[in-house]
LUMLUMLO-848261 format. One record per atom (N, C-alpha, C): residue number from 1; residue in one letter; chain; x negated, y negated, z negated. Coordinates in steps of 0.001 Angstrom, whole numbers, plus 500000, padded with zeros to 6 digits. Layout:
NUM | a | A | X | Y | Z $
...
% end
This chain:
1 | x | A | 933250 | 051193 | 773876 $
1 | x | A | 933411 | 051315 | 772433 $
1 | x | A | 934145 | 050077 | 771926 $
2 | x | A | 935163 | 050309 | 771133 $
2 | x | A | 935988 | 049223 | 770622 $
2 | x | A | 935578 | 048854 | 769201 $
3 | x | A | 935646 | 047559 | 768899 $
3 | x | A | 935414 | 047108 | 767531 $
3 | x | A | 936695 | 047286 | 766734 $
4 | x | A | 936610 | 047101 | 765442 $
4 | x | A | 937785 | 047232 | 764584 $
4 | x | A | 938867 | 046216 | 764915 $
5 | x | A | 938467 | 044988 | 765195 $
5 | x | A | 939443 | 043946 | 765537 $
5 | x | A | 940108 | 044231 | 766878 $
6 | x | A | 939348 | 044716 | 767841 $
6 | x | A | 939922 | 045056 | 769142 $
6 | x | A | 940905 | 046218 | 769005 $
7 | x | A | 940515 | 047230 | 768233 $
7 | x | A | 941389 | 048379 | 768007 $
7 | x | A | 942687 | 047941 | 767315 $
8 | x | A | 942571 | 047039 | 766358 $
8 | x | A | 943739 | 046529 | 765651 $
8 | x | A | 944667 | 045773 | 766611 $
9 | x | A | 944100 | 044968 | 767480 $
9 | x | A | 944887 | 044231 | 768471 $
9 | x | A | 945605 | 045195 | 769414 $
10 | x | A | 944913 | 046220 | 769865 $
10 | x | A | 945519 | 047201 | 770761 $
10 | x | A | 946614 | 047993 | 770064 $
11 | x | A | 946430 | 048309 | 768788 $
11 | x | A | 947488 | 049002 | 768039 $
11 | x | A | 948740 | 048141 | 767956 $
12 | x | A | 948563 | 046832 | 767772 $
12 | x | A | 949729 | 045945 | 767699 $
12 | x | A | 950457 | 045894 | 769042 $
13 | x | A | 949720 | 045927 | 770136 $
13 | x | A | 950349 | 045961 | 771459 $
13 | x | A | 951057 | 047293 | 771708 $
14 | x | A | 950450 | 048370 | 771266 $
14 | x | A | 951005 | 049703 | 771492 $
14 | x | A | 952267 | 049941 | 770674 $
15 | x | A | 952448 | 049170 | 769620 $
15 | x | A | 953617 | 049338 | 768768 $
15 | x | A | 954922 | 049125 | 769535 $
16 | x | A | 954906 | 048305 | 770554 $
16 | x | A | 956129 | 047959 | 771279 $
16 | x | A | 956355 | 048787 | 772541 $
17 | x | A | 955377 | 049595 | 772955 $
17 | x | A | 955566 | 050356 | 774187 $
17 | x | A | 956065 | 051766 | 773886 $
18 | x | A | 956778 | 052332 | 774849 $
18 | x | A | 957307 | 053689 | 774726 $
18 | x | A | 956310 | 054695 | 775303 $
19 | x | A | 956299 | 055916 | 774780 $
19 | x | A | 955439 | 056957 | 775358 $
19 | x | A | 955870 | 057267 | 776795 $
20 | x | A | 954910 | 057383 | 777696 $
20 | x | A | 955248 | 057680 | 779087 $
20 | x | A | 954802 | 059074 | 779511 $
21 | x | A | 954078 | 059771 | 778640 $
21 | x | A | 953626 | 061127 | 778948 $
21 | x | A | 953951 | 062055 | 777793 $
22 | x | A | 954096 | 063356 | 778140 $
22 | x | A | 954252 | 064398 | 777134 $
22 | x | A | 953281 | 065518 | 777454 $
23 | x | A | 952562 | 065961 | 776435 $
23 | x | A | 951679 | 067114 | 776583 $
23 | x | A | 952435 | 068292 | 775975 $
24 | x | A | 952738 | 069293 | 776800 $
24 | x | A | 953548 | 070416 | 776351 $
24 | x | A | 952808 | 071732 | 776397 $
25 | x | A | 953574 | 072803 | 776581 $
25 | x | A | 952988 | 074136 | 776533 $
25 | x | A | 952078 | 074432 | 777716 $
26 | x | A | 952226 | 073671 | 778810 $
26 | x | A | 951338 | 073884 | 779958 $
26 | x | A | 949941 | 073304 | 779722 $
27 | x | A | 949772 | 072549 | 778640 $
27 | x | A | 948448 | 072039 | 778285 $
27 | x | A | 948043 | 070815 | 779083 $
28 | x | A | 946742 | 070647 | 779217 $
28 | x | A | 946182 | 069484 | 779908 $
28 | x | A | 945625 | 069947 | 781241 $
29 | x | A | 946405 | 069752 | 782279 $
29 | x | A | 946007 | 070174 | 783617 $
29 | x | A | 945295 | 069025 | 784331 $
30 | x | A | 944688 | 069346 | 785464 $
30 | x | A | 944038 | 068319 | 786273 $
30 | x | A | 945048 | 067289 | 786751 $
31 | x | A | 946266 | 067746 | 787042 $
31 | x | A | 947313 | 066838 | 787494 $
31 | x | A | 947691 | 065842 | 786397 $
32 | x | A | 947797 | 066311 | 785158 $
32 | x | A | 948117 | 065427 | 784037 $
32 | x | A | 947006 | 064397 | 783821 $
33 | x | A | 945769 | 064832 | 783926 $
33 | x | A | 944634 | 063916 | 783776 $
33 | x | A | 944656 | 062858 | 784875 $
34 | x | A | 944993 | 063263 | 786102 $
34 | x | A | 945099 | 062315 | 787227 $
34 | x | A | 946204 | 061290 | 786962 $
35 | x | A | 947330 | 061746 | 786418 $
35 | x | A | 948419 | 060827 | 786100 $
35 | x | A | 948013 | 059850 | 784998 $
36 | x | A | 947317 | 060331 | 783980 $
36 | x | A | 946790 | 059443 | 782940 $
36 | x | A | 945824 | 058432 | 783546 $
37 | x | A | 944958 | 058896 | 784436 $
37 | x | A | 943981 | 058026 | 785076 $
37 | x | A | 944671 | 056900 | 785848 $
38 | x | A | 945689 | 057258 | 786616 $
38 | x | A | 946440 | 056262 | 787386 $
38 | x | A | 947171 | 055279 | 786474 $
39 | x | A | 947774 | 055791 | 785403 $
39 | x | A | 948508 | 054928 | 784473 $
39 | x | A | 947564 | 053989 | 783732 $
40 | x | A | 946393 | 054478 | 783352 $
40 | x | A | 945421 | 053617 | 782679 $
40 | x | A | 944927 | 052513 | 783605 $
41 | x | A | 944775 | 052808 | 784877 $
41 | x | A | 944361 | 051782 | 785830 $
41 | x | A | 945452 | 050724 | 785992 $
42 | x | A | 946699 | 051138 | 785988 $
42 | x | A | 947809 | 050209 | 786183 $
42 | x | A | 948157 | 049428 | 784916 $
43 | x | A | 948085 | 050085 | 783751 $
43 | x | A | 948577 | 049477 | 782512 $
43 | x | A | 947514 | 049147 | 781481 $
44 | x | A | 946403 | 049825 | 781515 $
44 | x | A | 945298 | 049721 | 780555 $
44 | x | A | 945599 | 050366 | 779202 $
45 | x | A | 946833 | 050376 | 778768 $
45 | x | A | 947207 | 050923 | 777468 $
45 | x | A | 948340 | 051919 | 777679 $
46 | x | A | 948129 | 053175 | 777242 $
46 | x | A | 949096 | 054242 | 777489 $
46 | x | A | 949374 | 054989 | 776189 $
47 | x | A | 950653 | 055239 | 775936 $
47 | x | A | 951064 | 056013 | 774766 $
47 | x | A | 951631 | 057346 | 775246 $
48 | x | A | 951327 | 058418 | 774526 $
48 | x | A | 951804 | 059751 | 774892 $
48 | x | A | 952223 | 060517 | 773646 $
49 | x | A | 953031 | 061549 | 773879 $
49 | x | A | 953536 | 062404 | 772817 $
49 | x | A | 953078 | 063836 | 773062 $
50 | x | A | 952735 | 064539 | 771992 $
50 | x | A | 952389 | 065956 | 772088 $
50 | x | A | 953564 | 066748 | 771511 $
51 | x | A | 954124 | 067641 | 772316 $
51 | x | A | 955273 | 068426 | 771891 $
51 | x | A | 954857 | 069528 | 770915 $
52 | x | A | 955821 | 070020 | 770157 $
52 | x | A | 955527 | 071044 | 769143 $
52 | x | A | 955063 | 072359 | 769749 $
53 | x | A | 955488 | 072651 | 770989 $
53 | x | A | 955097 | 073918 | 771603 $
53 | x | A | 953742 | 073840 | 772313 $
54 | x | A | 953052 | 072737 | 772191 $
54 | x | A | 951737 | 072572 | 772810 $
54 | x | A | 950669 | 073315 | 772009 $
55 | x | A | 949652 | 073768 | 772711 $
55 | x | A | 948538 | 074432 | 772034 $
55 | x | A | 947556 | 073430 | 771439 $
56 | x | A | 947744 | 072143 | 771732 $
56 | x | A | 946861 | 071084 | 771252 $
56 | x | A | 947534 | 070288 | 770136 $
57 | x | A | 946729 | 069794 | 769202 $
57 | x | A | 947214 | 068782 | 768269 $
57 | x | A | 947107 | 067438 | 768985 $
58 | x | A | 947694 | 066410 | 768406 $
58 | x | A | 947627 | 065087 | 769029 $
58 | x | A | 946184 | 064600 | 769117 $
59 | x | A | 945388 | 064862 | 768089 $
59 | x | A | 943972 | 064437 | 768089 $
59 | x | A | 943191 | 065165 | 769168 $
60 | x | A | 943391 | 066474 | 769292 $
60 | x | A | 942676 | 067252 | 770302 $
60 | x | A | 943055 | 066802 | 771710 $
61 | x | A | 944351 | 066577 | 771940 $
61 | x | A | 944807 | 066140 | 773257 $
61 | x | A | 944256 | 064755 | 773585 $
62 | x | A | 944292 | 063848 | 772620 $
62 | x | A | 943780 | 062495 | 772838 $
62 | x | A | 942289 | 062519 | 773163 $
63 | x | A | 941524 | 063288 | 772399 $
63 | x | A | 940080 | 063367 | 772637 $
63 | x | A | 939765 | 063980 | 773993 $
64 | x | A | 940492 | 065037 | 774364 $
64 | x | A | 940262 | 065706 | 775648 $
64 | x | A | 940586 | 064793 | 776825 $
65 | x | A | 941733 | 064147 | 776783 $
65 | x | A | 942140 | 063270 | 777889 $
65 | x | A | 941244 | 062039 | 777954 $
66 | x | A | 940885 | 061491 | 776793 $
66 | x | A | 939988 | 060328 | 776773 $
66 | x | A | 938635 | 060675 | 777378 $
67 | x | A | 938121 | 061852 | 777068 $
67 | x | A | 936827 | 062261 | 777615 $
67 | x | A | 936900 | 062447 | 779131 $
68 | x | A | 938006 | 062987 | 779611 $
68 | x | A | 938134 | 063263 | 781052 $
68 | x | A | 938486 | 062027 | 781866 $
69 | x | A | 939019 | 060972 | 781229 $
69 | x | A | 939381 | 059756 | 781962 $
69 | x | A | 938452 | 058585 | 781677 $
70 | x | A | 937562 | 058734 | 780701 $
70 | x | A | 936670 | 057633 | 780345 $
70 | x | A | 937363 | 056567 | 779510 $
71 | x | A | 938420 | 056951 | 778802 $
71 | x | A | 939188 | 056008 | 777991 $
71 | x | A | 938744 | 056061 | 776533 $
72 | x | A | 939243 | 055121 | 775747 $
72 | x | A | 939005 | 055095 | 774301 $
72 | x | A | 940291 | 055477 | 773591 $
73 | x | A | 940169 | 056285 | 772539 $
73 | x | A | 941330 | 056611 | 771709 $
73 | x | A | 941546 | 055433 | 770764 $
74 | x | A | 942710 | 054820 | 770852 $
74 | x | A | 943028 | 053673 | 770003 $
74 | x | A | 943616 | 054141 | 768680 $
75 | x | A | 944554 | 055100 | 768764 $
75 | x | A | 945288 | 055492 | 767571 $
75 | x | A | 945893 | 056878 | 767769 $
76 | x | A | 945927 | 057647 | 766700 $
76 | x | A | 946641 | 058921 | 766678 $
76 | x | A | 947468 | 058938 | 765401 $
77 | x | A | 948784 | 059005 | 765564 $
77 | x | A | 949686 | 059070 | 764411 $
77 | x | A | 950705 | 060161 | 764672 $
78 | x | A | 950757 | 061144 | 763803 $
78 | x | A | 951720 | 062233 | 763958 $
78 | x | A | 951488 | 062977 | 765249 $
79 | x | A | 952504 | 063004 | 766095 $
79 | x | A | 952384 | 063698 | 767374 $
79 | x | A | 952213 | 062734 | 768538 $
80 | x | A | 951865 | 061486 | 768267 $
80 | x | A | 951666 | 060484 | 769310 $
80 | x | A | 950237 | 059956 | 769286 $
81 | x | A | 949788 | 059543 | 770471 $
81 | x | A | 948467 | 058927 | 770551 $
81 | x | A | 948472 | 057829 | 771603 $
82 | x | A | 947512 | 056912 | 771468 $
82 | x | A | 947393 | 055760 | 772364 $
82 | x | A | 945980 | 055737 | 772927 $
83 | x | A | 945881 | 055553 | 774244 $
83 | x | A | 944597 | 055450 | 774928 $
83 | x | A | 944467 | 054089 | 775596 $
84 | x | A | 943227 | 053593 | 775676 $
84 | x | A | 942949 | 052320 | 776347 $
84 | x | A | 941739 | 052482 | 777259 $
85 | x | A | 941848 | 051894 | 778432 $
85 | x | A | 940707 | 051785 | 779332 $
85 | x | A | 940881 | 050508 | 780142 $
86 | x | A | 939839 | 049698 | 780222 $
86 | x | A | 939915 | 048457 | 780991 $
86 | x | A | 940118 | 048777 | 782467 $
87 | x | A | 941042 | 048067 | 783076 $
87 | x | A | 941359 | 048265 | 784483 $
87 | x | A | 940350 | 047526 | 785358 $
88 | x | A | 940109 | 048065 | 786521 $
88 | x | A | 939207 | 047397 | 787458 $
88 | x | A | 939917 | 046261 | 788200 $
89 | x | A | 941234 | 046402 | 788404 $
89 | x | A | 941994 | 045412 | 789177 $
89 | x | A | 942943 | 044588 | 788317 $
90 | x | A | 943667 | 045219 | 787399 $
90 | x | A | 944695 | 044553 | 786600 $
90 | x | A | 944175 | 044276 | 785197 $
91 | x | A | 943397 | 043243 | 785036 $
91 | x | A | 942731 | 042977 | 783760 $
91 | x | A | 943571 | 042048 | 782886 $
92 | x | A | 944697 | 042522 | 782406 $
92 | x | A | 945539 | 041724 | 781522 $
92 | x | A | 945055 | 041807 | 780077 $
93 | x | A | 944955 | 043012 | 779578 $
93 | x | A | 944591 | 043218 | 778171 $
93 | x | A | 943095 | 043012 | 777958 $
94 | x | A | 942286 | 043484 | 778891 $
94 | x | A | 940836 | 043415 | 778698 $
94 | x | A | 940338 | 041978 | 778661 $
95 | x | A | 941034 | 041068 | 779330 $
95 | x | A | 940647 | 039657 | 779273 $
95 | x | A | 940854 | 039119 | 777849 $
96 | x | A | 941943 | 039499 | 777219 $
96 | x | A | 942210 | 039071 | 775845 $
96 | x | A | 941242 | 039734 | 774871 $
97 | x | A | 940879 | 040979 | 775141 $
97 | x | A | 939945 | 041685 | 774240 $
97 | x | A | 938562 | 041063 | 774237 $
98 | x | A | 938169 | 040512 | 775350 $
98 | x | A | 936822 | 039933 | 775421 $
98 | x | A | 936704 | 038689 | 774547 $
99 | x | A | 937830 | 038067 | 774205 $
99 | x | A | 937813 | 036880 | 773342 $
99 | x | A | 937794 | 037239 | 771860 $
100 | x | A | 938117 | 038500 | 771549 $
100 | x | A | 938179 | 038908 | 770144 $
100 | x | A | 936794 | 039289 | 769657 $
% end
């Protein structure tokens, strides 16, 4: 669970990164969840886009993927969302969050 200050810090970091995933008409498959899981372990902070032809809204997709990967939803704006999960090996962001 993130505090307001931690969420604000993560939003500022997410502002500069590009979306690396797209949720489209095929929905949220096990393969997509696995890719999110791997990316969260490597990067800790992941931004994604939900396409117009998707059956999910950005909020629904963010909540579903966060629940299946154990991540926290940082932000949902328009058709984009940001997820965060502390990495077990690459603790770059989580080290800074512990000081906030």
